All heavy atoms as TSV, in Angstrom:
chain	resi	resn	atom	element	x	y	z
A	1	MET	N	N	80.339	89.122	111.735
A	1	MET	CA	C	80.528	87.752	111.313
A	1	MET	C	C	80.279	86.801	112.481
A	1	MET	O	O	79.659	85.761	112.303
A	1	MET	CB	C	81.947	87.583	110.771
A	1	MET	CG	C	82.216	86.232	110.193
A	1	MET	SD	S	83.815	86.224	109.377
A	1	MET	CE	C	84.324	84.578	109.709
A	2	ALA	N	N	80.780	87.177	113.660
A	2	ALA	CA	C	80.598	86.317	114.831
A	2	ALA	C	C	79.122	86.127	115.144
A	2	ALA	O	O	78.685	85.009	115.429
A	2	ALA	CB	C	81.325	86.907	116.041
A	3	THR	N	N	78.359	87.192	115.069
A	3	THR	CA	C	76.927	87.111	115.349
A	3	THR	C	C	76.240	86.196	114.341
A	3	THR	O	O	75.412	85.366	114.710
A	3	THR	CB	C	76.294	88.515	115.317
A	3	THR	OG1	O	76.957	89.331	116.283
A	3	THR	CG2	C	74.819	88.463	115.618
A	4	ALA	N	N	76.605	86.328	113.091
A	4	ALA	CA	C	75.998	85.495	112.047
A	4	ALA	C	C	76.315	84.016	112.263
A	4	ALA	O	O	75.492	83.151	111.966
A	4	ALA	CB	C	76.475	85.932	110.671
A	5	LEU	N	N	77.506	83.733	112.785
A	5	LEU	CA	C	77.903	82.346	113.033
A	5	LEU	C	C	77.432	81.828	114.389
A	5	LEU	O	O	77.569	80.645	114.685
A	5	LEU	CB	C	79.420	82.213	112.947
A	5	LEU	CG	C	80.038	82.443	111.574
A	5	LEU	CD1	C	81.556	82.429	111.662
A	5	LEU	CD2	C	79.558	81.389	110.597
A	6	GLY	N	N	76.892	82.732	115.214
A	6	GLY	CA	C	76.412	82.328	116.531
A	6	GLY	C	C	77.538	82.031	117.507
A	6	GLY	O	O	77.402	81.161	118.362
A	7	GLY	N	N	78.648	82.735	117.374
A	7	GLY	CA	C	79.791	82.485	118.257
A	7	GLY	C	C	80.446	83.773	118.681
A	7	GLY	O	O	79.925	84.866	118.482
A	8	THR	N	N	81.612	83.617	119.256
A	8	THR	CA	C	82.389	84.757	119.718
A	8	THR	C	C	83.259	85.288	118.577
A	8	THR	O	O	83.508	84.572	117.596
A	8	THR	CB	C	83.303	84.361	120.890
A	8	THR	OG1	O	84.312	83.459	120.386
A	8	THR	CG2	C	82.523	83.720	122.028
A	9	PRO	N	N	83.760	86.511	118.713
A	9	PRO	CA	C	84.681	87.023	117.702
A	9	PRO	C	C	85.919	86.128	117.520
A	9	PRO	O	O	86.362	85.914	116.389
A	9	PRO	CB	C	85.065	88.408	118.227
A	9	PRO	CG	C	83.846	88.850	118.971
A	9	PRO	CD	C	83.369	87.575	119.652
A	10	ASN	N	N	86.445	85.589	118.583
A	10	ASN	CA	C	87.619	84.715	118.460
A	10	ASN	C	C	87.277	83.417	117.728
A	10	ASN	O	O	88.091	82.896	116.960
A	10	ASN	CB	C	88.232	84.422	119.821
A	10	ASN	CG	C	89.015	85.608	120.355
A	10	ASN	OD1	O	89.460	86.464	119.595
A	10	ASN	ND2	N	89.171	85.662	121.659
A	11	GLU	N	N	86.086	82.890	117.957
A	11	GLU	CA	C	85.659	81.693	117.219
A	11	GLU	C	C	85.489	82.008	115.726
A	11	GLU	O	O	85.852	81.199	114.873
A	11	GLU	CB	C	84.355	81.144	117.798
A	11	GLU	CG	C	84.521	80.531	119.170
A	11	GLU	CD	C	83.194	80.214	119.854
A	11	GLU	OE1	O	82.171	80.869	119.567
A	11	GLU	OE2	O	83.193	79.302	120.700
A	12	ALA	N	N	84.959	83.184	115.432
A	12	ALA	CA	C	84.802	83.588	114.034
A	12	ALA	C	C	86.162	83.749	113.367
A	12	ALA	O	O	86.350	83.340	112.220
A	12	ALA	CB	C	84.007	84.887	113.952
A	13	ARG	N	N	87.124	84.323	114.088
A	13	ARG	CA	C	88.474	84.464	113.543
A	13	ARG	C	C	89.095	83.095	113.257
A	13	ARG	O	O	89.732	82.893	112.221
A	13	ARG	CB	C	89.357	85.241	114.505
A	13	ARG	CG	C	89.066	86.713	114.560
A	13	ARG	CD	C	90.031	87.429	115.510
A	13	ARG	NE	N	89.632	88.804	115.644
A	13	ARG	CZ	C	88.859	89.274	116.622
A	13	ARG	NH1	N	88.406	88.469	117.570
A	13	ARG	NH2	N	88.533	90.553	116.653
A	14	ALA	N	N	88.915	82.166	114.162
A	14	ALA	CA	C	89.457	80.816	113.970
A	14	ALA	C	C	88.815	80.146	112.756
A	14	ALA	O	O	89.498	79.493	111.964
A	14	ALA	CB	C	89.248	79.969	115.227
A	15	ALA	N	N	87.511	80.315	112.599
A	15	ALA	CA	C	86.814	79.739	111.447
A	15	ALA	C	C	87.316	80.374	110.150
A	15	ALA	O	O	87.521	79.678	109.147
A	15	ALA	CB	C	85.302	79.937	111.590
A	16	LEU	N	N	87.533	81.674	110.161
A	16	LEU	CA	C	88.037	82.364	108.979
A	16	LEU	C	C	89.442	81.892	108.625
A	16	LEU	O	O	89.743	81.633	107.457
A	16	LEU	CB	C	88.025	83.875	109.216
A	16	LEU	CG	C	88.479	84.756	108.064
A	16	LEU	CD1	C	87.625	84.525	106.822
A	16	LEU	CD2	C	88.445	86.221	108.482
A	17	ARG	N	N	90.303	81.737	109.625
A	17	ARG	CA	C	91.663	81.237	109.367
A	17	ARG	C	C	91.633	79.814	108.813
A	17	ARG	O	O	92.366	79.472	107.884
A	17	ARG	CB	C	92.504	81.304	110.638
A	17	ARG	CG	C	92.998	82.707	110.959
A	17	ARG	CD	C	94.028	82.710	112.076
A	17	ARG	NE	N	93.460	82.432	113.378
A	17	ARG	CZ	C	92.942	83.344	114.192
A	17	ARG	NH1	N	92.923	84.609	113.859
A	17	ARG	NH2	N	92.463	82.989	115.358
A	18	SER	N	N	90.771	78.971	109.355
A	18	SER	CA	C	90.652	77.594	108.886
A	18	SER	C	C	90.168	77.560	107.439
A	18	SER	O	O	90.717	76.827	106.603
A	18	SER	CB	C	89.697	76.819	109.788
A	18	SER	OG	O	89.506	75.512	109.321
A	19	TYR	N	N	89.142	78.348	107.133
A	19	TYR	CA	C	88.617	78.421	105.769
A	19	TYR	C	C	89.698	78.927	104.809
A	19	TYR	O	O	89.880	78.381	103.718
A	19	TYR	CB	C	87.394	79.339	105.726
A	19	TYR	CG	C	86.878	79.563	104.333
A	19	TYR	CD1	C	86.109	78.599	103.696
A	19	TYR	CD2	C	87.179	80.743	103.642
A	19	TYR	CE1	C	85.638	78.796	102.401
A	19	TYR	CE2	C	86.720	80.940	102.349
A	19	TYR	CZ	C	85.953	79.972	101.740
A	19	TYR	OH	O	85.503	80.169	100.466
A	20	ALA	N	N	90.418	79.948	105.218
A	20	ALA	CA	C	91.471	80.511	104.362
A	20	ALA	C	C	92.555	79.475	104.086
A	20	ALA	O	O	93.043	79.375	102.955
A	20	ALA	CB	C	92.069	81.757	105.018
A	21	GLU	N	N	92.917	78.707	105.082
A	21	GLU	CA	C	93.946	77.676	104.888
A	21	GLU	C	C	93.462	76.608	103.903
A	21	GLU	O	O	94.226	76.172	103.035
A	21	GLU	CB	C	94.330	77.039	106.223
A	21	GLU	CG	C	95.378	75.961	106.110
A	21	GLU	CD	C	96.695	76.421	105.488
A	21	GLU	OE1	O	97.085	77.585	105.672
A	21	GLU	OE2	O	97.318	75.603	104.786
A	22	GLU	N	N	92.212	76.193	104.032
A	22	GLU	CA	C	91.646	75.210	103.089
A	22	GLU	C	C	91.663	75.759	101.662
A	22	GLU	O	O	92.027	75.046	100.719
A	22	GLU	CB	C	90.211	74.858	103.481
A	22	GLU	CG	C	90.100	74.032	104.734
A	22	GLU	CD	C	88.654	73.831	105.160
A	22	GLU	OE1	O	87.732	74.082	104.348
A	22	GLU	OE2	O	88.435	73.441	106.316
A	23	GLN	N	N	91.275	77.020	101.515
A	23	GLN	CA	C	91.232	77.628	100.188
A	23	GLN	C	C	92.636	77.833	99.611
A	23	GLN	O	O	92.850	77.687	98.412
A	23	GLN	CB	C	90.466	78.945	100.233
A	23	GLN	CG	C	88.992	78.775	100.517
A	23	GLN	CD	C	88.328	77.851	99.511
A	23	GLN	OE1	O	88.422	78.058	98.306
A	23	GLN	NE2	N	87.652	76.813	99.999
A	24	ARG	N	N	93.599	78.156	100.461
A	24	ARG	CA	C	94.983	78.276	100.015
A	24	ARG	C	C	95.486	76.937	99.501
A	24	ARG	O	O	96.152	76.849	98.473
A	24	ARG	CB	C	95.886	78.775	101.142
A	24	ARG	CG	C	97.324	79.046	100.690
A	24	ARG	CD	C	98.290	79.055	101.862
A	24	ARG	NE	N	98.346	77.773	102.546
A	24	ARG	CZ	C	99.018	76.700	102.122
A	24	ARG	NH1	N	99.686	76.725	101.000
A	24	ARG	NH2	N	99.020	75.585	102.822
A	25	GLN	N	N	95.117	75.866	100.205
A	25	GLN	CA	C	95.536	74.532	99.790
A	25	GLN	C	C	94.901	74.143	98.457
A	25	GLN	O	O	95.547	73.536	97.604
A	25	GLN	CB	C	95.210	73.496	100.864
A	25	GLN	CG	C	95.829	72.146	100.604
A	25	GLN	CD	C	97.351	72.204	100.553
A	25	GLN	OE1	O	97.986	72.713	101.478
A	25	GLN	NE2	N	97.942	71.713	99.490
A	26	HIS	N	N	93.625	74.488	98.248
A	26	HIS	CA	C	92.965	74.234	96.956
A	26	HIS	C	C	93.729	74.936	95.837
A	26	HIS	O	O	93.962	74.353	94.771
A	26	HIS	CB	C	91.515	74.733	96.948
A	26	HIS	CG	C	90.568	73.872	97.710
A	26	HIS	ND1	N	90.329	72.557	97.400
A	26	HIS	CD2	C	89.779	74.153	98.773
A	26	HIS	CE1	C	89.443	72.055	98.245
A	26	HIS	NE2	N	89.101	73.007	99.089
A	27	TYR	N	N	94.104	76.164	96.070
A	27	TYR	CA	C	94.842	76.937	95.072
A	27	TYR	C	C	96.153	76.232	94.721
A	27	TYR	O	O	96.473	76.047	93.548
A	27	TYR	CB	C	95.110	78.342	95.620
A	27	TYR	CG	C	95.887	79.224	94.676
A	27	TYR	CD1	C	95.214	80.046	93.780
A	27	TYR	CD2	C	97.274	79.249	94.675
A	27	TYR	CE1	C	95.910	80.871	92.904
A	27	TYR	CE2	C	97.982	80.059	93.802
A	27	TYR	CZ	C	97.292	80.871	92.926
A	27	TYR	OH	O	97.980	81.674	92.062
A	28	GLU	N	N	96.899	75.830	95.747
A	28	GLU	CA	C	98.187	75.161	95.516
A	28	GLU	C	C	98.009	73.806	94.828
A	28	GLU	O	O	98.777	73.456	93.931
A	28	GLU	CB	C	98.947	74.989	96.829
A	28	GLU	CG	C	99.434	76.294	97.421
A	28	GLU	CD	C	100.381	77.045	96.505
A	28	GLU	OE1	O	101.201	76.404	95.808
A	28	GLU	OE2	O	100.295	78.282	96.483
A	29	ASP	N	N	97.008	73.041	95.246
A	29	ASP	CA	C	96.757	71.731	94.618
A	29	ASP	C	C	96.429	71.890	93.142
A	29	ASP	O	O	96.955	71.150	92.297
A	29	ASP	CB	C	95.612	70.998	95.328
A	29	ASP	CG	C	95.970	70.542	96.732
A	29	ASP	OD1	O	97.168	70.539	97.089
A	29	ASP	OD2	O	95.031	70.191	97.473
A	30	ASP	N	N	95.559	72.850	92.817
A	30	ASP	CA	C	95.209	73.106	91.416
A	30	ASP	C	C	96.432	73.538	90.624
A	30	ASP	O	O	96.657	73.078	89.504
A	30	ASP	CB	C	94.122	74.176	91.311
A	30	ASP	CG	C	92.760	73.694	91.767
A	30	ASP	OD1	O	92.573	72.472	91.927
A	30	ASP	OD2	O	91.875	74.558	91.970
A	31	ARG	N	N	97.210	74.413	91.193
A	31	ARG	CA	C	98.399	74.921	90.510
A	31	ARG	C	C	99.381	73.788	90.228
A	31	ARG	O	O	99.924	73.676	89.127
A	31	ARG	CB	C	99.062	76.005	91.355
A	31	ARG	CG	C	100.146	76.785	90.639
A	31	ARG	CD	C	100.747	77.854	91.524
A	31	ARG	NE	N	101.431	77.314	92.675
A	31	ARG	CZ	C	102.666	76.798	92.651
A	31	ARG	NH1	N	103.328	76.738	91.533
A	31	ARG	NH2	N	103.214	76.343	93.758
A	32	MET	N	N	99.596	72.924	91.205
A	32	MET	CA	C	100.527	71.807	91.043
A	32	MET	C	C	100.019	70.807	90.003
A	32	MET	O	O	100.812	70.148	89.327
A	32	MET	CB	C	100.761	71.098	92.372
A	32	MET	CG	C	101.477	71.964	93.405
A	32	MET	SD	S	103.109	72.477	92.891
A	32	MET	CE	C	103.991	70.961	93.138
A	33	ALA	N	N	98.705	70.690	89.860
A	33	ALA	CA	C	98.115	69.778	88.884
A	33	ALA	C	C	98.016	70.412	87.496
A	33	ALA	O	O	97.547	69.775	86.561
A	33	ALA	CB	C	96.730	69.332	89.353
A	34	GLY	N	N	98.443	71.669	87.370
A	34	GLY	CA	C	98.384	72.353	86.089
A	34	GLY	C	C	96.995	72.800	85.703
A	34	GLY	O	O	96.713	73.030	84.534
A	35	GLN	N	N	96.119	72.909	86.683
A	35	GLN	CA	C	94.740	73.311	86.425
A	35	GLN	C	C	94.557	74.793	86.719
A	35	GLN	O	O	95.377	75.410	87.405
A	35	GLN	CB	C	93.785	72.503	87.297
A	35	GLN	CG	C	93.833	71.017	87.038
A	35	GLN	CD	C	92.968	70.247	88.022
A	35	GLN	OE1	O	92.409	70.802	88.959
A	35	GLN	NE2	N	92.854	68.949	87.793
A	36	ASN	N	N	93.457	75.333	86.213
A	36	ASN	CA	C	93.096	76.707	86.536
A	36	ASN	C	C	92.867	76.792	88.047
A	36	ASN	O	O	92.027	76.081	88.584
A	36	ASN	CB	C	91.839	77.116	85.764
A	36	ASN	CG	C	91.542	78.588	85.859
A	36	ASN	OD1	O	92.410	79.391	86.189
A	36	ASN	ND2	N	90.311	78.946	85.551
A	37	SER	N	N	93.620	77.639	88.704
A	37	SER	CA	C	93.595	77.684	90.165
A	37	SER	C	C	92.299	78.260	90.707
A	37	SER	O	O	91.831	79.301	90.278
A	37	SER	CB	C	94.768	78.515	90.686
A	37	SER	OG	O	95.974	77.914	90.320
A	38	THR	N	N	91.733	77.530	91.662
A	38	THR	CA	C	90.606	78.025	92.440
A	38	THR	C	C	91.137	78.261	93.848
A	38	THR	O	O	92.282	77.998	94.147
A	38	THR	CB	C	89.459	77.002	92.478
A	38	THR	OG1	O	89.932	75.792	93.069
A	38	THR	CG2	C	88.927	76.716	91.080
A	39	GLY	N	N	90.318	78.718	94.716
A	39	GLY	CA	C	90.773	78.970	96.079
A	39	GLY	C	C	91.427	80.334	96.187
A	39	GLY	O	O	91.223	81.207	95.353
A	40	LEU	N	N	92.219	80.512	97.233
A	40	LEU	CA	C	92.850	81.798	97.502
A	40	LEU	C	C	94.296	81.803	97.035
A	40	LEU	O	O	95.077	80.928	97.407
A	40	LEU	CB	C	92.825	82.098	99.010
A	40	LEU	CG	C	91.452	82.299	99.643
A	40	LEU	CD1	C	91.589	82.453	101.154
A	40	LEU	CD2	C	90.748	83.493	99.049
A	41	SER	N	N	94.634	82.816	96.253
A	41	SER	CA	C	96.023	83.008	95.857
A	41	SER	C	C	96.828	83.402	97.099
A	41	SER	O	O	96.241	83.769	98.132
A	41	SER	CB	C	96.119	84.117	94.811
A	41	SER	OG	O	95.837	85.379	95.411
A	42	PRO	N	N	98.145	83.350	97.034
A	42	PRO	CA	C	98.937	83.768	98.192
A	42	PRO	C	C	98.603	85.183	98.668
A	42	PRO	O	O	98.502	85.432	99.875
A	42	PRO	CB	C	100.379	83.658	97.697
A	42	PRO	CG	C	100.322	82.556	96.684
A	42	PRO	CD	C	98.997	82.776	95.980
A	43	LYS	N	N	98.403	86.107	97.746
A	43	LYS	CA	C	98.063	87.483	98.122
A	43	LYS	C	C	96.700	87.539	98.812
A	43	LYS	O	O	96.531	88.211	99.833
A	43	LYS	CB	C	98.063	88.375	96.884
A	43	LYS	CG	C	97.776	89.821	97.188
A	43	LYS	CD	C	97.842	90.660	95.934
A	43	LYS	CE	C	97.489	92.110	96.261
A	43	LYS	NZ	N	97.546	92.945	95.057
A	44	GLN	N	N	95.718	86.823	98.264
A	44	GLN	CA	C	94.393	86.794	98.876
A	44	GLN	C	C	94.445	86.155	100.258
A	44	GLN	O	O	93.788	86.620	101.196
A	44	GLN	CB	C	93.418	86.037	97.983
A	44	GLN	CG	C	93.102	86.745	96.682
A	44	GLN	CD	C	92.373	85.844	95.704
A	44	GLN	OE1	O	92.648	84.649	95.617
A	44	GLN	NE2	N	91.442	86.427	94.962
A	45	TYR	N	N	95.225	85.099	100.385
A	45	TYR	CA	C	95.379	84.408	101.667
A	45	TYR	C	C	95.944	85.366	102.718
A	45	TYR	O	O	95.427	85.441	103.834
A	45	TYR	CB	C	96.282	83.195	101.474
A	45	TYR	CG	C	96.619	82.443	102.735
A	45	TYR	CD1	C	95.654	81.714	103.411
A	45	TYR	CD2	C	97.915	82.454	103.235
A	45	TYR	CE1	C	95.965	81.011	104.566
A	45	TYR	CE2	C	98.233	81.745	104.386
A	45	TYR	CZ	C	97.262	81.028	105.045
A	45	TYR	OH	O	97.571	80.335	106.184
A	46	ARG	N	N	96.979	86.102	102.359
A	46	ARG	CA	C	97.568	87.067	103.306
A	46	ARG	C	C	96.555	88.135	103.699
A	46	ARG	O	O	96.505	88.557	104.854
A	46	ARG	CB	C	98.821	87.705	102.715
A	46	ARG	CG	C	100.016	86.776	102.682
A	46	ARG	CD	C	101.296	87.490	102.290
A	46	ARG	NE	N	101.218	88.146	100.987
A	46	ARG	CZ	C	101.477	87.563	99.828
A	46	ARG	NH1	N	101.827	86.296	99.797
A	46	ARG	NH2	N	101.394	88.248	98.704
A	47	SER	N	N	95.732	88.571	102.748
A	47	SER	CA	C	94.704	89.566	103.046
A	47	SER	C	C	93.687	89.039	104.047
A	47	SER	O	O	93.286	89.745	104.971
A	47	SER	CB	C	93.986	89.993	101.764
A	47	SER	OG	O	94.855	90.680	100.916
A	48	VAL	N	N	93.272	87.794	103.867
A	48	VAL	CA	C	92.305	87.193	104.794
A	48	VAL	C	C	92.913	87.058	106.180
A	48	VAL	O	O	92.265	87.368	107.187
A	48	VAL	CB	C	91.799	85.833	104.271
A	48	VAL	CG1	C	90.960	85.116	105.315
A	48	VAL	CG2	C	91.000	86.014	102.994
A	49	LEU	N	N	94.162	86.623	106.257
A	49	LEU	CA	C	94.810	86.505	107.564
A	49	LEU	C	C	94.927	87.874	108.231
A	49	LEU	O	O	94.761	87.988	109.448
A	49	LEU	CB	C	96.176	85.851	107.437
A	49	LEU	CG	C	96.167	84.376	107.053
A	49	LEU	CD1	C	97.594	83.828	107.063
A	49	LEU	CD2	C	95.278	83.561	107.962
A	50	GLY	N	N	95.206	88.901	107.443
A	50	GLY	CA	C	95.264	90.252	108.002
A	50	GLY	C	C	93.927	90.677	108.565
A	50	GLY	O	O	93.852	91.290	109.634
A	51	LEU	N	N	92.856	90.339	107.888
A	51	LEU	CA	C	91.516	90.639	108.375
A	51	LEU	C	C	91.248	89.914	109.690
A	51	LEU	O	O	90.697	90.481	110.629
A	51	LEU	CB	C	90.477	90.238	107.326
A	51	LEU	CG	C	89.020	90.458	107.671
A	51	LEU	CD1	C	88.731	91.934	107.883
A	51	LEU	CD2	C	88.135	89.902	106.573
A	52	ALA	N	N	91.663	88.666	109.768
A	52	ALA	CA	C	91.439	87.874	110.982
A	52	ALA	C	C	92.217	88.414	112.169
A	52	ALA	O	O	91.846	88.161	113.312
A	52	ALA	CB	C	91.801	86.412	110.732
A	53	GLU	N	N	93.277	89.166	111.913
A	53	GLU	CA	C	94.093	89.709	112.999
A	53	GLU	C	C	93.581	91.037	113.542
A	53	GLU	O	O	94.050	91.501	114.579
A	53	GLU	CB	C	95.546	89.874	112.534
A	53	GLU	CG	C	96.222	88.553	112.225
A	53	GLU	CD	C	96.198	87.577	113.390
A	53	GLU	OE1	O	96.462	87.993	114.538
A	53	GLU	OE2	O	95.889	86.389	113.162
A	54	LEU	N	N	92.609	91.650	112.870
A	54	LEU	CA	C	92.074	92.923	113.350
A	54	LEU	C	C	91.369	92.730	114.691
A	54	LEU	O	O	90.693	91.726	114.905
A	54	LEU	CB	C	91.079	93.506	112.348
A	54	LEU	CG	C	91.650	93.987	111.018
A	54	LEU	CD1	C	90.510	94.402	110.095
A	54	LEU	CD2	C	92.616	95.129	111.228
A	55	ALA	N	N	91.524	93.698	115.551
A	55	ALA	CA	C	90.813	93.682	116.834
A	55	ALA	C	C	89.339	94.031	116.597
A	55	ALA	O	O	88.978	94.571	115.543
A	55	ALA	CB	C	91.443	94.682	117.791
A	56	ASP	N	N	88.509	93.736	117.565
A	56	ASP	CA	C	87.067	93.951	117.421
A	56	ASP	C	C	86.729	95.391	117.050
A	56	ASP	O	O	85.805	95.623	116.285
A	56	ASP	CB	C	86.333	93.593	118.709
A	56	ASP	CG	C	86.408	92.117	119.027
A	56	ASP	OD1	O	86.831	91.331	118.162
A	56	ASP	OD2	O	86.043	91.749	120.155
A	57	HIS	N	N	87.451	96.350	117.571
A	57	HIS	CA	C	87.130	97.760	117.336
A	57	HIS	C	C	87.751	98.318	116.057
A	57	HIS	O	O	87.416	99.415	115.643
A	57	HIS	CB	C	87.603	98.610	118.522
A	57	HIS	CG	C	89.085	98.674	118.639
A	57	HIS	ND1	N	89.827	97.644	119.181
A	57	HIS	CD2	C	89.971	99.613	118.244
A	57	HIS	CE1	C	91.106	97.967	119.132
A	57	HIS	NE2	N	91.229	99.145	118.559
A	58	GLU	N	N	88.638	97.561	115.408
A	58	GLU	CA	C	89.292	98.040	114.200
A	58	GLU	C	C	88.381	97.871	112.994
A	58	GLU	O	O	87.532	96.995	112.951
A	58	GLU	CB	C	90.605	97.292	113.960
A	58	GLU	CG	C	91.660	97.627	114.996
A	58	GLU	CD	C	92.960	96.913	114.717
A	58	GLU	OE1	O	92.984	95.674	114.879
A	58	GLU	OE2	O	93.921	97.587	114.344
A	59	ARG	N	N	88.608	98.695	112.010
A	59	ARG	CA	C	87.826	98.687	110.784
A	59	ARG	C	C	88.728	98.334	109.613
A	59	ARG	O	O	89.926	98.546	109.644
A	59	ARG	CB	C	87.208	100.060	110.520
A	59	ARG	CG	C	86.359	100.589	111.657
A	59	ARG	CD	C	85.011	99.899	111.645
A	59	ARG	NE	N	84.073	100.565	112.532
A	59	ARG	CZ	C	83.707	100.091	113.706
A	59	ARG	NH1	N	84.220	98.981	114.160
A	59	ARG	NH2	N	82.832	100.724	114.449
A	60	THR	N	N	88.112	97.846	108.555
A	60	THR	CA	C	88.853	97.584	107.323
A	60	THR	C	C	88.918	98.871	106.516
A	60	THR	O	O	88.100	99.765	106.691
A	60	THR	CB	C	88.169	96.492	106.487
A	60	THR	OG1	O	86.852	96.925	106.161
A	60	THR	CG2	C	88.126	95.173	107.228
A	61	SER	N	N	89.864	98.953	105.605
A	61	SER	CA	C	89.954	100.101	104.710
A	61	SER	C	C	89.265	99.774	103.406
A	61	SER	O	O	89.344	98.654	102.910
A	61	SER	CB	C	91.417	100.437	104.428
A	61	SER	OG	O	92.043	100.893	105.597
A	62	SER	N	N	88.594	100.750	102.850
A	62	SER	CA	C	87.981	100.578	101.534
A	62	SER	C	C	89.080	100.700	100.483
A	62	SER	O	O	90.178	101.163	100.777
A	62	SER	CB	C	86.906	101.642	101.324
A	62	SER	OG	O	87.513	102.916	101.191
A	63	PRO	N	N	88.805	100.317	99.235
A	63	PRO	CA	C	89.814	100.451	98.186
A	63	PRO	C	C	90.336	101.880	98.045
A	63	PRO	O	O	91.467	102.091	97.659
A	63	PRO	CB	C	89.080	100.005	96.921
A	63	PRO	CG	C	88.012	99.079	97.420
A	63	PRO	CD	C	87.600	99.648	98.763
A	64	SER	N	N	89.522	102.893	98.398
A	64	SER	CA	C	89.968	104.277	98.303
A	64	SER	C	C	90.851	104.672	99.478
A	64	SER	O	O	91.355	105.784	99.519
A	64	SER	CB	C	88.755	105.215	98.231
A	64	SER	OG	O	88.041	105.166	99.452
A	65	GLY	N	N	91.030	103.773	100.435
A	65	GLY	CA	C	91.860	104.065	101.597
A	65	GLY	C	C	91.103	104.637	102.766
A	65	GLY	O	O	91.674	104.876	103.823
A	66	GLN	N	N	89.788	104.869	102.605
A	66	GLN	CA	C	89.001	105.398	103.700
A	66	GLN	C	C	88.542	104.258	104.593
A	66	GLN	O	O	88.378	103.126	104.151
A	66	GLN	CB	C	87.789	106.149	103.162
A	66	GLN	CG	C	88.168	107.369	102.361
A	66	GLN	CD	C	86.934	108.060	101.794
A	66	GLN	OE1	O	85.842	107.498	101.782
A	66	GLN	NE2	N	87.109	109.271	101.334
A	67	GLN	N	N	88.339	104.568	105.863
A	67	GLN	CA	C	87.892	103.551	106.811
A	67	GLN	C	C	86.431	103.214	106.565
A	67	GLN	O	O	85.618	104.088	106.277
A	67	GLN	CB	C	88.055	104.060	108.252
A	67	GLN	CG	C	89.491	104.220	108.677
A	67	GLN	CD	C	90.191	102.897	108.790
A	67	GLN	OE1	O	89.656	101.957	109.330
A	67	GLN	NE2	N	91.397	102.816	108.270
A	68	SER	N	N	86.094	101.942	106.693
A	68	SER	CA	C	84.723	101.491	106.582
A	68	SER	C	C	83.977	101.821	107.856
A	68	SER	O	O	84.545	101.842	108.939
A	68	SER	CB	C	84.710	99.968	106.353
A	68	SER	OG	O	83.414	99.466	106.499
A	69	ASP	N	N	82.693	102.102	107.740
A	69	ASP	CA	C	81.865	102.371	108.915
A	69	ASP	C	C	81.278	101.120	109.511
A	69	ASP	O	O	80.643	101.155	110.545
A	69	ASP	CB	C	80.711	103.323	108.537
A	69	ASP	CG	C	81.210	104.728	108.198
A	69	ASP	OD1	O	82.260	105.109	108.726
A	69	ASP	OD2	O	80.550	105.397	107.391
A	70	GLU	N	N	81.481	99.982	108.865
A	70	GLU	CA	C	80.883	98.733	109.322
A	70	GLU	C	C	81.757	98.071	110.375
A	70	GLU	O	O	82.957	97.893	110.161
A	70	GLU	CB	C	80.689	97.779	108.152
A	70	GLU	CG	C	79.700	98.272	107.121
A	70	GLU	CD	C	78.315	98.425	107.679
A	70	GLU	OE1	O	77.849	97.540	108.428
A	70	GLU	OE2	O	77.669	99.451	107.388
A	71	PRO	N	N	81.189	97.679	111.517
A	71	PRO	CA	C	81.970	96.943	112.524
A	71	PRO	C	C	82.248	95.533	112.041
A	71	PRO	O	O	81.547	94.998	111.170
A	71	PRO	CB	C	81.060	96.936	113.747
A	71	PRO	CG	C	79.694	97.122	113.208
A	71	PRO	CD	C	79.830	97.933	111.946
A	72	LEU	N	N	83.283	94.915	112.594
A	72	LEU	CA	C	83.661	93.569	112.208
A	72	LEU	C	C	82.832	92.498	112.882
A	72	LEU	O	O	82.785	91.366	112.437
A	72	LEU	CB	C	85.150	93.318	112.509
A	72	LEU	CG	C	86.106	94.200	111.716
A	72	LEU	CD1	C	87.517	93.941	112.176
A	72	LEU	CD2	C	85.962	93.940	110.245
A	73	THR	N	N	82.187	92.805	113.984
A	73	THR	CA	C	81.417	91.796	114.709
A	73	THR	C	C	79.942	92.026	114.569
A	73	THR	O	O	79.489	93.022	114.139
A	73	THR	CB	C	81.769	91.791	116.203
A	73	THR	OG1	O	81.528	93.083	116.729
A	73	THR	CG2	C	83.198	91.369	116.397
């Protein structure tokens, strides 16, 4: 992700956290207005923050629980 954004891994993490916060707010605003919620639900938001906390060498888990072979950077 960092390479695609042309920055460092820490800059990519900051961008991901910022995007997640904006999307969480969209979800809450829609919910409060009684509209069909868009954005990130609380569970999705926590998942994104967990991803942003992974170290460069850590991998995500697939739905089957196996480690992904794809690097994060």
